[in-house]
C-alpha positions as CSV (number, residue, x, y, z in Angstrom):
1,M,-167.8,89.7,67.9
2,L,-168.5,86.4,69.6
3,R,-168.7,86.6,73.3
4,P,-169.8,83.6,75.4
5,D,-172.5,83.9,78.1
6,V,-171.2,83.3,81.6
7,N,-172.8,79.8,81.7
8,N,-170.9,79.0,78.6
9,I,-167.7,80.8,79.3
10,L,-165.3,77.9,78.5
11,L,-166.5,77.7,74.9
12,A,-164.4,80.9,74.4
13,F,-161.1,79.0,74.6
14,A,-160.9,78.3,70.8
15,G,-162.8,75.1,71.2
16,N,-160.3,73.5,73.5
17,F,-162.8,72.9,76.3
18,V,-166.0,72.0,74.4
19,S,-165.7,68.3,75.3
20,L,-164.8,68.8,79.0
21,T,-166.8,67.1,81.7
22,G,-169.8,69.2,82.6
23,L,-170.1,71.0,79.3
24,H,-171.8,68.2,77.4
25,D,-175.2,69.5,78.4
26,V,-174.6,73.2,77.6
27,K,-177.1,74.1,74.9
28,E,-176.6,77.9,74.6
29,K,-174.5,79.2,71.8
30,P,-172.2,82.2,72.0
31,R,-174.2,85.2,71.0
32,M,-173.4,87.6,68.2
33,V,-173.5,91.2,69.3
34,E,-174.4,93.9,66.9
35,R,-175.5,97.0,68.8
36,A,-173.2,98.5,71.4
37,M,-173.3,101.2,74.0
38,L,-169.9,102.6,75.1
39,I,-169.3,103.9,78.6
40,G,-166.2,105.9,79.8
41,I,-165.9,106.6,83.5
42,T,-163.8,109.5,84.8
43,L,-162.4,108.3,88.1
44,P,-161.4,110.8,90.9
45,G,-158.3,112.7,90.0
46,E,-158.6,112.0,86.3
47,D,-159.2,114.5,83.5
48,K,-162.5,114.4,81.6
49,Q,-160.7,115.2,78.4
50,N,-158.6,112.1,78.8
51,T,-161.7,110.0,79.3
52,R,-163.1,111.5,76.0
53,G,-159.9,110.6,74.2
54,L,-159.9,107.1,75.5
55,L,-163.5,106.7,74.6
56,D,-162.8,107.8,71.0
57,E,-160.1,105.2,70.9
58,L,-162.5,102.5,72.2
59,R,-164.9,103.5,69.5
60,E,-162.2,102.7,66.9
61,L,-161.3,99.4,68.6
62,V,-165.0,98.3,68.6
63,A,-165.4,99.4,65.0
64,T,-162.5,97.1,64.2
65,L,-164.6,94.2,65.4
66,E,-167.4,95.5,63.1
67,I,-169.9,96.1,65.9
68,G,-172.3,98.9,65.5
69,I,-172.1,101.7,68.1
70,V,-175.5,103.3,68.8
71,H,-174.8,105.2,72.0
72,E,-172.0,106.6,74.1
73,R,-171.9,107.9,77.7
74,E,-169.3,109.6,79.8
75,V,-169.7,109.4,83.6
76,A,-167.8,111.2,86.3
77,I,-167.8,109.6,89.8
78,R,-166.5,110.8,93.2
79,K,-165.6,107.4,94.5
80,P,-165.5,104.0,92.8
81,Q,-168.1,101.6,94.1
82,A,-167.4,97.9,94.6
83,K,-170.6,96.5,93.1
84,Y,-170.8,98.4,89.7
85,L,-167.9,100.8,89.8
86,V,-170.6,103.5,89.7
87,G,-173.5,103.9,92.1
88,S,-176.5,101.5,91.9
89,G,-178.8,104.3,90.8
90,K,-176.5,105.3,88.0
91,A,-176.1,101.7,86.9
92,E,-179.8,101.3,86.6
93,E,-180.0,104.5,84.6
94,L,-177.3,103.3,82.2
95,I,-178.9,99.9,81.7
96,E,-182.3,101.5,80.9
97,E,-180.5,103.7,78.3
98,A,-179.0,100.6,76.7
99,K,-182.3,98.8,76.7
100,S,-184.2,101.7,75.2
101,R,-181.8,101.7,72.3
102,D,-182.0,97.9,71.8
103,C,-178.3,97.4,72.7
104,D,-177.1,93.8,73.1
105,V,-173.7,94.7,74.7
106,I,-172.4,97.4,77.0
107,I,-168.7,98.1,76.6
108,F,-166.7,99.9,79.3
109,D,-163.5,101.6,78.6
110,N,-162.6,101.0,82.3
111,E,-161.4,97.6,83.5
112,L,-164.2,95.7,85.3
113,T,-163.6,93.0,87.9
114,P,-165.2,89.6,87.3
115,A,-167.7,90.3,90.0
116,Q,-168.6,93.8,88.6
117,Q,-169.1,92.3,85.2
118,R,-171.5,89.7,86.5
119,N,-173.3,92.3,88.6
120,W,-174.0,94.4,85.6
121,E,-175.3,91.4,83.6
122,Q,-177.5,90.3,86.5
123,A,-178.9,93.9,86.7
124,A,-179.6,93.7,83.0
125,E,-181.4,90.4,83.6
126,D,-178.8,88.7,81.4
127,K,-180.3,90.3,78.3
128,I,-177.3,92.5,77.7
129,L,-173.7,91.4,77.7
130,V,-171.2,93.5,79.6
131,I,-167.5,93.6,78.7
132,D,-164.6,96.0,79.0
133,R,-161.7,97.3,76.9
134,Q,-159.6,94.2,77.9
135,E,-162.0,91.8,76.2
136,V,-162.3,93.9,73.1
137,I,-158.5,94.0,72.6
138,L,-158.3,90.3,73.4
139,D,-160.8,89.7,70.6
140,I,-158.8,91.8,68.2
141,F,-155.5,90.1,69.0
142,G,-157.2,86.7,68.7
143,R,-158.4,87.5,65.2
144,R,-155.1,89.1,64.0
145,A,-152.5,86.8,65.5
146,Q,-150.7,84.8,62.7
147,T,-147.4,83.5,64.0
148,K,-147.4,80.6,66.4
149,E,-145.9,82.7,69.2
150,A,-148.5,85.4,68.8
151,V,-151.3,82.8,68.8
152,L,-150.0,81.2,71.9
153,Q,-149.5,84.5,73.7
154,V,-153.1,85.5,73.0
155,E,-154.4,82.1,74.0
156,L,-152.5,82.4,77.3
157,A,-153.9,85.9,77.9
158,R,-157.5,84.7,77.2
159,L,-157.1,81.7,79.6
160,E,-155.8,83.9,82.4
161,Y,-158.5,86.5,81.7
162,N,-161.3,83.9,81.9
163,L,-160.0,81.9,84.9
164,P,-161.4,84.2,87.6
165,R,-164.6,84.5,85.6
166,L,-165.4,80.8,86.0
167,K,-166.9,81.3,89.4
168,S,-170.1,82.7,88.0
169,A,-170.3,80.1,85.2
170,W,-171.7,77.5,87.6
171,T,-174.1,79.5,89.7
172,H,-177.0,77.6,88.0
173,L,-176.0,74.3,89.8
174,N,-177.3,73.4,93.2
175,R,-175.6,74.8,96.3
176,Q,-177.3,72.5,98.8
177,R,-175.1,70.4,100.9
178,G,-175.8,66.9,102.1
179,G,-174.4,63.5,102.9
180,G,-171.8,64.7,105.4
181,A,-169.7,67.7,106.4
182,I,-166.9,67.1,103.9
183,Q,-169.1,66.3,100.9
184,R,-169.2,69.1,98.4
185,D,-172.1,70.1,96.1
186,A,-172.1,69.6,92.3
187,G,-171.4,73.3,91.6
188,E,-168.3,73.5,93.7
189,T,-166.9,70.2,92.4
190,Q,-167.5,71.1,88.8
191,L,-166.0,74.6,89.3
192,E,-162.9,73.1,90.9
193,L,-162.5,70.6,88.1
194,D,-162.7,73.2,85.4
195,Q,-160.3,75.6,87.2
196,R,-157.8,72.7,87.4
197,M,-158.3,72.0,83.7
198,V,-157.8,75.7,82.8
199,R,-154.6,75.9,85.0
200,T,-153.4,72.7,83.3
201,Q,-154.0,74.4,79.9
202,I,-152.2,77.5,81.0
203,S,-149.1,75.4,82.0
204,R,-149.2,73.6,78.6
205,V,-149.4,76.9,76.7
206,K,-146.5,78.4,78.8
207,H,-144.4,75.3,78.0
208,Q,-145.1,75.6,74.3
209,L,-144.3,79.3,74.4
210,E,-140.9,78.6,76.0
211,S,-140.1,76.2,73.1
212,V,-141.2,78.7,70.4
213,I,-139.2,81.6,72.1
214,Q,-136.0,79.4,72.2
215,H,-136.4,78.6,68.5
216,R,-136.9,82.2,67.6
217,E,-133.8,83.2,69.5
218,V,-131.8,80.6,67.6
219,Q,-133.1,82.0,64.3
220,R,-132.2,85.5,65.3
221,K,-128.7,84.5,66.2
222,K,-128.3,83.0,62.7
223,R,-129.6,86.2,61.1
224,M,-127.2,88.3,63.2
225,T,-124.2,86.3,61.8
226,V,-124.7,88.4,58.7
227,P,-124.6,91.9,60.1
228,V,-127.0,93.6,57.7
229,P,-128.2,96.7,59.5
230,T,-131.8,96.7,60.7
231,C,-134.4,99.2,61.8
232,A,-137.8,98.8,63.4
233,I,-140.8,101.0,62.7
234,V,-142.7,101.6,66.0
235,G,-145.5,103.9,67.0
236,Y,-149.1,104.1,68.0
237,T,-151.6,101.9,66.2
238,N,-153.0,103.2,62.9
239,A,-150.3,105.9,62.6
240,G,-149.3,104.5,59.2
241,K,-146.3,102.2,60.0
242,S,-147.3,99.5,57.5
243,S,-147.9,102.1,54.8
244,L,-144.4,103.5,55.5
245,L,-142.8,100.1,55.2
246,N,-144.6,99.5,51.9
247,K,-143.3,102.8,50.6
248,L,-139.7,102.2,51.7
249,A,-139.5,98.6,50.5
250,N,-141.9,98.8,47.6
251,S,-143.9,96.0,49.2
252,D,-147.6,95.3,49.6
253,I,-148.2,94.2,53.2
254,L,-151.6,94.7,54.7
255,A,-152.2,98.4,55.5
256,E,-155.7,99.3,56.6
257,D,-157.2,102.3,58.4
258,K,-158.0,100.1,61.4
259,L,-156.4,99.7,64.8
260,F,-154.2,96.7,65.0
261,A,-154.5,96.0,61.3
262,T,-151.2,94.1,61.6
263,L,-150.2,92.2,64.7
264,D,-147.3,90.1,63.9
265,P,-144.0,91.8,63.0
266,T,-143.2,91.9,59.2
267,S,-139.7,92.4,57.8
268,R,-138.7,93.6,54.4
269,R,-135.3,94.3,52.7
270,C,-135.0,97.9,51.8
271,P,-131.9,98.7,49.6
272,L,-131.0,102.3,50.1
273,P,-129.8,104.7,47.3
274,S,-126.2,104.1,48.3
275,G,-126.6,100.4,47.8
276,Q,-126.5,99.8,51.6
277,P,-128.8,96.9,52.4
278,L,-131.3,97.5,55.3
279,V,-133.9,95.3,56.8
280,V,-136.9,97.2,58.0
281,T,-139.4,95.6,60.4
282,D,-143.0,96.8,60.9
283,T,-144.1,96.1,64.5
284,V,-147.5,96.0,66.3
285,G,-149.0,99.3,67.1
286,F,-149.0,100.7,70.6
287,V,-152.2,101.5,72.5
288,R,-153.0,103.1,75.8
289,N,-154.3,101.0,78.7
290,L,-153.2,97.8,77.1
291,P,-154.5,94.8,79.2
292,H,-151.7,93.6,81.5
293,R,-152.4,90.0,80.4
294,L,-151.4,91.0,76.9
295,V,-148.3,92.9,77.8
296,D,-146.0,89.8,77.2
297,A,-147.7,89.1,73.9
298,F,-147.4,92.7,72.9
299,K,-143.7,92.9,73.9
300,A,-142.9,89.7,72.2
301,T,-143.8,91.2,68.9
302,L,-141.5,94.2,69.7
303,E,-138.3,92.3,70.4
304,E,-137.0,93.3,66.9
305,A,-136.9,96.8,68.2
306,I,-134.4,95.8,70.9
307,V,-131.9,94.2,68.4
308,S,-132.3,96.8,65.6
309,N,-129.7,99.4,64.9
310,F,-132.2,102.3,65.1
311,L,-135.9,103.0,65.4
312,I,-138.4,105.0,63.3
313,H,-141.1,106.4,65.6
314,V,-144.2,107.1,63.5
315,L,-146.9,109.5,64.8
316,D,-150.2,110.6,63.2
317,V,-149.8,114.3,62.7
318,N,-153.6,114.8,62.7
319,S,-154.3,113.0,66.0
320,P,-155.5,115.3,68.8
321,D,-153.7,113.0,71.2
322,V,-150.5,112.8,69.3
323,E,-148.3,113.8,72.3
324,A,-150.0,111.2,74.6
325,H,-149.4,108.6,71.9
326,A,-145.7,109.6,71.7
327,E,-145.5,109.3,75.5
328,T,-147.1,105.8,75.5
329,T,-144.7,104.6,72.8
330,L,-141.6,105.9,74.6
331,K,-142.7,104.5,77.9
332,V,-143.1,100.9,76.5
333,L,-139.7,101.3,74.7
334,G,-138.2,102.1,78.0
335,E,-139.7,99.0,79.6
336,L,-138.2,97.0,76.7
337,G,-134.8,98.4,77.3
338,A,-134.7,100.2,73.9
339,K,-134.9,103.8,75.2
340,D,-131.2,104.4,74.4
341,K,-131.6,103.4,70.7
342,K,-131.3,106.1,68.1
343,I,-134.8,107.2,67.2
344,I,-136.0,109.1,64.2
345,T,-139.3,110.8,65.0
346,V,-141.6,110.9,62.0
347,F,-145.0,112.7,61.7
348,N,-147.0,110.9,59.1
349,K,-150.1,111.8,57.0
350,I,-149.2,115.4,56.2
351,D,-151.2,115.0,53.0
352,A,-154.3,115.0,55.2
353,L,-153.2,117.9,57.4
354,W,-156.1,120.3,57.8
355,D,-154.4,122.9,59.9
356,E,-150.8,124.0,59.0
357,S,-150.4,125.6,62.4
358,T,-150.4,122.1,63.9
359,R,-147.3,121.2,61.9
360,H,-145.6,124.4,63.0
361,E,-146.3,123.7,66.7
362,L,-145.1,120.2,66.5
363,A,-142.0,121.3,64.6
364,L,-141.1,123.6,67.5
365,R,-141.6,120.8,70.1
366,Y,-139.8,118.2,68.0
367,P,-137.1,120.1,66.1
368,D,-135.4,117.0,64.8
369,A,-138.6,115.3,63.5
370,Y,-139.5,114.6,59.9
371,F,-142.9,115.4,58.4
372,I,-143.9,112.9,55.7
373,S,-146.7,111.3,53.8
374,A,-146.4,107.5,53.4
375,H,-149.3,107.8,51.0
376,T,-147.9,110.3,48.5
377,G,-144.2,109.9,49.3
378,E,-143.7,113.6,50.3
379,G,-140.7,114.0,52.7
380,L,-139.4,110.5,52.2
381,D,-136.2,111.6,50.5
382,S,-135.1,113.5,53.6
383,L,-136.1,110.6,55.9
384,I,-134.0,108.1,53.8
385,D,-131.0,110.5,53.9
386,K,-131.2,110.4,57.7
387,M,-131.5,106.6,57.7
388,E,-128.3,106.4,55.6
389,A,-126.5,108.9,57.8
390,I,-127.2,106.8,60.9
391,I,-125.9,103.6,59.3
392,E,-122.8,105.4,58.2
393,E,-122.2,106.4,61.8
394,D,-122.1,102.7,62.7
395,F,-120.2,101.5,59.7
396,E,-116.6,102.6,58.8
397,Q,-116.4,104.6,55.6
398,L,-113.4,103.4,53.5
399,K,-111.9,103.7,50.0
400,L,-110.5,100.4,48.7
401,L,-108.6,99.1,45.8
402,I,-109.2,95.4,45.7
403,P,-107.2,93.1,43.4
404,H,-109.1,91.4,40.6
405,D,-108.4,88.0,42.1
406,R,-110.3,89.0,45.3
407,Y,-113.6,90.0,43.7
408,D,-115.2,87.8,46.4
409,L,-114.5,90.7,48.8
410,V,-116.3,93.1,46.4
411,A,-119.3,90.8,46.3
412,R,-119.3,90.5,50.1
413,L,-119.2,94.3,50.5
414,H,-122.3,94.5,48.2
415,R,-124.0,91.9,50.3
416,E,-123.1,93.1,53.8
417,G,-122.0,96.7,53.4
418,G,-122.9,99.7,51.4
419,V,-121.1,100.3,48.1
420,R,-121.4,103.9,47.0
421,K,-119.1,103.7,44.1
422,E,-117.5,100.9,42.2
423,E,-114.9,101.4,39.4
424,V,-112.9,98.8,37.5
425,R,-109.2,99.9,37.1
426,D,-106.1,98.1,35.7
427,E,-104.8,97.3,39.1
428,G,-108.1,96.2,40.6
429,T,-111.6,97.3,41.6
430,Y,-111.9,100.7,43.3
431,V,-114.7,100.8,45.8
432,T,-115.9,103.4,48.2
433,G,-118.6,102.8,50.8
434,S,-119.5,101.6,54.3
435,V,-117.8,98.5,55.7
436,P,-119.2,96.5,58.7
437,D,-116.8,95.9,61.6
438,R,-116.4,92.2,60.8
439,L,-115.0,93.0,57.3
440,V,-112.6,95.8,58.3
441,T,-109.7,93.4,59.0
442,L,-110.2,91.6,55.8
443,V,-110.2,94.7,53.6
444,E,-107.6,96.7,55.6
445,P,-104.7,95.7,53.2
446,Y,-106.5,97.3,50.3
447,V,-107.3,100.7,51.9
448,V,-106.2,103.7,49.8
449,N,-106.2,107.4,50.5
450,D,-107.0,108.9,47.1
């Protein structure tokens, strides 16, 4: 993971600011970190078990960046302190632990203010970088974003994250005043110039985002003119969403055992056994304590969930925090306005289930849930039957006898509806299946009762 030193902070902006005034003389390069110490702090009123679960999740996030983790600490405090979040004595103790293990970065699961981040690095004599969960997730999003919108959203989040951290980037410049009461020193002037440049960059990115979002909305409207039913696969990161899409659509999109292995939404056509076409979209995985600066980027990738006919909510049956993961997902769906969608709850990875009592307990709590393995295919038949049943509820089921000279309607039913049975007869083509609302009026003259 590349993380710039505070005196070189602007170099983190994807090279956009390398040539800015005041940076020509910067000689330090961003440092590669290899050995990390993780710290989780239990704040007053919080549960230590929750801290442990979040620290486990942070470990997976850091591992995604291929950083070695050599030490972990959990700390409970009675009252948050302004300087370090923890007390000064505890901060010194933790820094010594990191130094004794040759750590080059300390990563907090808790959010640090810019001042706290700099205080930690000063206490470590600038020999150890100090970051928090926000910066880890920003790094992951930055690496995984593929579409133009995702790239812009991540760039905007990074700019807004670094803007308040510019203050400490120029502490090496003189602060002595001279030449009159209104004259400002070099450090203040350079800081103000760079803050202005960053704000200008933020405005530019926001403008580009508006253009990209408008274009996407136009494309979505075009897709919706052909009412093929859609569903979105949602759920906590690393629950197996991409693997499920691969199994349903017989595709080969990236599916790794990593958090945020896929960031941009991916759609595949998935013809169901009845012949009913269905577009299935794999969305970005949810995560607890998502940095607020990334919320817009995160939600932008989930907009397919809003316009889909129904959702498949995938959960890892083996996760000890599975219920917290489910709560996180449903909370964000509610914020998106998708809480009233039909949701199929799916517990994945039953092929790796080590305790059958876990399945029994979850089945009692979630009586309508499906237990599957996207790896082996176990349980998928029942899930597909449920998917077809939901579509049938939204599409009218008709029996039709269409004249031979109107075979264009039969072709359109194959394309936009679900043809369960097709039989050529003397008087025409006999068809049974689901018919979208927009086609009902066209085929109504050919409805039969037999």
